[in-house]
N, C-alpha and C positions, 0 to 999 in steps of 0.2 A: 623152831619147827610148828609149835603151836600157833605162833603169829602167822606163819606162812599158810597153814591150814585155815586159819580163821579168815585171812585175806581171800583165799581161794573160795571159801564158802560164801562170803559176802559178794564176790564177783559173780559166782554161780546164780546166787539168788537175784541179783540185779539183772542178769541176763534172762533169767526165767520170767521175771516181772516184765521185762521189755518185750519178750516174745509173746507173752499173754496179752499185753496191751495191743500189740500189733495184730494179734489174732482176733481180737474183739473189734478193732477198727476194720479189718478185712471182712469180718462177719457182717457187720453193720452195713458195709457198702456192697454186700453181694447183690448182684443184679437179680431182678424179679425173674427173668428168664432162665437163670442158672439154678434156681431153687428147685430141688427134686423132692416132691411130696413124700414123706415117709423115710427119706434118705438124708436129706440136708438138715443139719442142725437138730437131730432128734433129742439131744441132750439139753437144748436151750431152757433156760428158767427165765420166765418173765410173767408179768401180770398186765394185761391190756383191758382197757375199758372201751366198750363199744356202744356208741349211742345210736339208737335206731327208731325209725319212724313205725316199724312194726311192732306196735304195742300189743298186738293180738298174739305175737309169737314169743312172748317172754314170761307167760304165766305159769309155765311148767305143767301144763294141762296134760295128764297121762293119755288123754284120748286124741290129742293133736300133736303132730310131728312139728315141734317147735325149735326155736334156736338152741335150746338146751340140748336137745337131741342131736343136733348137728355138732355142737361143742363136744359131746361125749365121743363121737366118731373121730373128731379132730384130736381129741386127747388120747385116743388109742395110739396115734402116731406121735404125739408131742404131749406127754404127760406132764412136763414141767411148764407149760403155758396155761395160765389160769385166764379164763375169759369172763369178764363180767359185763352184764348188760343193763343199760338204762333206756327206758322208752319214753318218747316225747310225742304227745298227741297233736299239738299245733307245731308241727316239726320246723317247717321252713322259717317261721318267725323266731321261734325260740332258739333254734340251732344257729341262726345267723348272728345272734348276740353273743354267742358262747365260742365262736371260732378263735378268738384272740387268747382264749384261756388254755391252760394245760391240764384241764381236768377231763380229757378224753384222748383216746389214742386212734380210735377208728370211728369215723362218722360217715354219713351220706351227704354229699355236697349239696347244700341248700340251693335251690333253683335261682335264687336272686344274687348269687356270688358272682361278681364280674370275673371273667376268665383272666384279665390282666393282673388280678389280685390273688390268683391261685397260689403262687409261690409264697405269699405271706402267711398262708395258713396250712398248706398242704405239702407233703413230701413228694418229690416227683417218683413216678413208679417206673416208667420206661418211655423210650422214644416211640411215636406213633408208628413209624414204619416197621418197627419190630413185630407188632401184633396186629396190624390192620387186616392181614390175610388169615389171621387165626381166630380173632375174637370179633363178634358182632357188636355194633353200637359202641365201639370204643373211641369214636372220633368225637364225641360230644363234649368231654371234659379235657380239652386239649388247649394248651397255649404255647405258641412258638414251637410246635412240633413235639412237645412233651406232654404225656398223659399223666394227669394228676388224679383221675378218678376211674374206677371200672364198675359198671352195673353188675349186679349179681344175677339179674335175669332181664329179658326183654318183656314188653307188654305190647299187645295190640289193643286198639281202643274199640270198644263196642258196648254192648247192653247185656247185662246179666239178667236172666229171666227164668220164670218157673214154667217149664214146659207143660206141666199138667194143667195149670191155670189157662194157659193159652189154648190147650186142646179143649178144655171144658167150656171156653168162651166161643168155640167154633172157628178158631183161627187155624188154618191148615197149613199155611206157608208163612215163613219168616218175612215180615215186612221188608220192602226194599226202597220205599219212598216215604217221605213225611206224611203225605195223605194216607198211605196204607198203614202207617204206624199209629197215627191218630185214629183211624177207624178200628184198628185192633184194640186200642185202649177203650173205645166206646164199647166194643163188644164185651170186653172184660167187666166194665161197669154195669152193663145190661144183663150179663148172663152168669155172673159169679158174685161172690161176696168179697172178693179181693179188691185191694187198692190197685188201680191200674198202674200208676206210675209213682213210686215213692221218691221224693226230692231229696231227702236227707238234709233238708235246709239248715236245721239247727246245729248240726255238726260243722257247719261252714266249709271246712277244707273239702269235703265231698262235692261241693258245687263247682269247684274248679275243674272237675273232669270235663265239663261242657267245652271248655276252650280247646281241648285237644283234637276235636272233630271237625274244627273249621279251617284246617289247612289242607294237608294232601288228601284227607277223606273227603272233603267237601268240594275238592277241585280236580283231583286226579293228577295234580301237578307237584312233584316232590321239591320244586324250587319255590313253591308259593309262599312257604313259611318264612324263609330267609331272603328271598330276592324278588319277590313280587309285592307282597302286601306292605312292606315299608315304603314303597314308592307309589302305591296305588292310590288314586283319587276316590274317595268316598268308598272304602273297601266293604263297608258293612250294608251297602245298599242292595236291594233285591235285584237279581239278574234275571234276564229273559229266559235263561236255560234252567233256572231254579237250582242253581248250585251256589257254593260259597258260604261264607259265614252267616249270612242273613237266615238261610234255611235251618241252620243248626239251631240258632237261638230262637227262631220262631216256633220250633216244635215245642221248646220249653214254655214259652208264652202261651201258645194255644192250649197245651195240656192244662196248665193252671187256670186259665180263663174259662175253659170248659168244665172245670170240676173233675179233672181225670187224675187228681193226686190225692194225698192224704187230707182229711178234714181241716187240720191245723198244721200247717208246715212249720210253725214257729215252735212246736213241741215234738219234732221228730226225735228218734233215739237211734243213734247209730249201732250200738251193740245189740239192741233188741230186734232191729230190722233184719238181721242175718236169720235168726230163727223164723221170723214172720214170713220171709221170702221162702225158706225151706219148707215150711208147712203150708204154704199156699195162701197165706193172708196178704201176700204182695204179688203183683204180677211181674214187675221188672224195675230195675234201677240202672242209671247211667253210670258206669264205673269201668275202670280198666280190668283187664283180664285177671289181674292179681287178686281180684275179689271173689272170683269163683271158688276157689278152695275153702275160703272162709265161710261162704254160704252153704257149701256141701256139708261141712263139718258142723254146722249149727243145729243140725236136728237129724231125724231119721229118714229123710228123703232126698239123700244126695243125688239119686238118679233123676230127680225132677229138675235139677239146676242145669240151665244151658247158657250158652253165650252166643249172641248174634252180632253181626256188623251194625254199625249205625245206619239207619234207613235212609240213605242218600245214594242216588245213582247219577253218574256223569257219562253222558253219552251211551247210556245202556250198560254201563259197568259199575259195580260197586267197588269201592276202595276202603281200605282200612289202614290207619296209620299204625306203623309198628316202630318202637323205639326202645332205648334203654330205660330201665327203671332209675331210681336214684343210684348214684355211683358212690361206691366205697372210696374213701380217701383216708390218708394217714397224717396225723398231726406232725407238722414239722417241728414242734417243740418236744415231742416224745424222746426218750432215751435211745441209744442205738439198739439196745436189747429190745425195747418195746416196738421200735420200728421193724426190726427183724421178724419178731413175733407177728406183728400185724400183717406183713407181707405173706408170711406162710398162711395165716388165717384167711386172708383174702383170696389167695390162689387156691386153698382148699375148698371154699365156699363156691367158687365159679367152676372149677374143674372136676371136683370129686364128690361134692355133697349131694348132688341130684336136687338142689333147691329149685331150680327153675321149673322142673317136672312137678315137683310137689306142690308149687304154688301157682300153678297155672300159667307159667311164663314161657317165654321163648328162651332156649338155652343160649348162652353167650358164646360158647365154643362152636365154631362154624362147622357144619356137617351134621350136627345132631338134629334129630326129627323134632316136630312140633308135638305137643301133648294132646290128648283127645279132646280137650276143652274147645279146640278150634275146629270141631266137626262141622259147625255151620258156616265156616269160611272157605269151603272148597271152591266156591265159584267167586270168591272175592280176591281182589288183587292187593296183596300186602305192599304198602308203599312206605319208604323211609324218607322223611323230610331231609332234604340236602342241608348240610352244614356249611357255613361260610368258609371259603378257602383261606388258607394260611396268609396272614398279613392283611386281609380285607377287613374293612370297617364293619362292625356288627350293627347295621342300620336298623334291623328289627328291634334289637335290644334298646337302641337309642331313641327311636320313635315311640316304641311301646311305653317306655318310662316317662318320656316327655309329655305324652298324651295324658298320662294319669289313669289310663284304662287298666294297664297292668295285666294284660292277658297272661295266663299261666302262673302268675305269682301272687295275685290277690283275687279272691273270688266275689269281692264286693259288687263288680258290675253284673255278674251272673245273679247274684242275690237280688239286685235291683229288679231284675226280670220278673222273679217270683213276687216280690212286693208289689210291683205295678200291676201285674196280672191278677193277683189275689185281692187286692184292695180297689182296683179300677182307678188308681191315681194316676197312671200314665198309660198311653197307648203304646204299642210296640214300635210305631213309626216315630213317636217322640223320642224314645231311647235310641233308636238308630240314628236319628238326625243328630242327636246330642254326641254320639260316639263318632260320627263321622266329622263333626266339628272339632272334637277334641283331637282326633287323629290328624286332621289338617294342621291344627296348631302345633302338634308334636312335630310333624314334618317340617314346619316352618321354624321351630325353635332349634332344631339341630341341623337345619339347612339340607334336608334330604330331598334329593332331585325327584320331583314328582313326574311320573310318566303317564 
């Protein structure tokens, strides 16, 4: 009898272990869409490491709503999930070298990661068709119909500025053209003690912001980014209608050559510039809308911080590019429990945290309104650059890399503009001619059909 009971006990234990294993497997494979925040897997225990480019949001500053505050709200629903943060300043470069490692569970997909390689690093989240009607900007990090990354917020590209400095300088209307903008900077220099335009040159990564204005915002064409410039002959040349990339980069060259920037761009300070813009020592900076809350929180004059569209007009209309910020992704090497915890964390940040509103961004969930930071965009058409269709060759990516210019992924070409204008070593036309030649060679190297 004892033997029989012992046998039954062993069989029961084996059955329980089997059921537990099956449950864990089911838990790990639960679809993103099936997760109900605050209801699904509330007893899950896991520890996840989140690598972030938002170094400003991990200091646990009691005066700033940061990532730790969001985690506290998340832990109210999921007390067994521990979230640890690591910040990286030169994010795209450093994170690209770490993708193959297992020392992270959630990261933001570096911009230089080829989509064909997503499955080597990231766990699939869901199929595009499941969420393209529910989420904004969810089609950017997709390969063969599968979404590998979700942005936590969207950005509109413009210029963060101090409204009081502009008013004190006698500027009554937000500039709408390059000439208007440069004239406004001249007024700031003449009538105030503020630096008209702060380049943030020394931070390096901040200079990359200029690239984002030379596509839809500079042309009014959502197809320009992916389906026009890859095949365009000499795309950086000046146009008769004063639109296109030339006008964007010319603004920077002119501002530097006219002395409308800081005295020494090689010694700018990213962290200190936030307080300086807040207290009126700086007139404006070219950055995405994500920067607005940082400038507002950097001092006692949050009400003075505004955000304006980039000063370009196409056929009488101003456009501003809107797109997703860096996209959250999950390490394909993480354990099943870590992947599940990561899915819950990402879904919380997108759907319940209010992160987009707090950080001056566009909410990812469709139907939610825009925050007040976009008050100066009322007469501006927000435009989303078209992504390439499923199965099509990403000619832009191929030509861009082959050219060596590396728009959006390496700011060296933008920094060259500052160097040239500041030292007088190159004319703007010299740079433009060089870029056009490099783009032509890139087109030839990848056999792109030039139209």
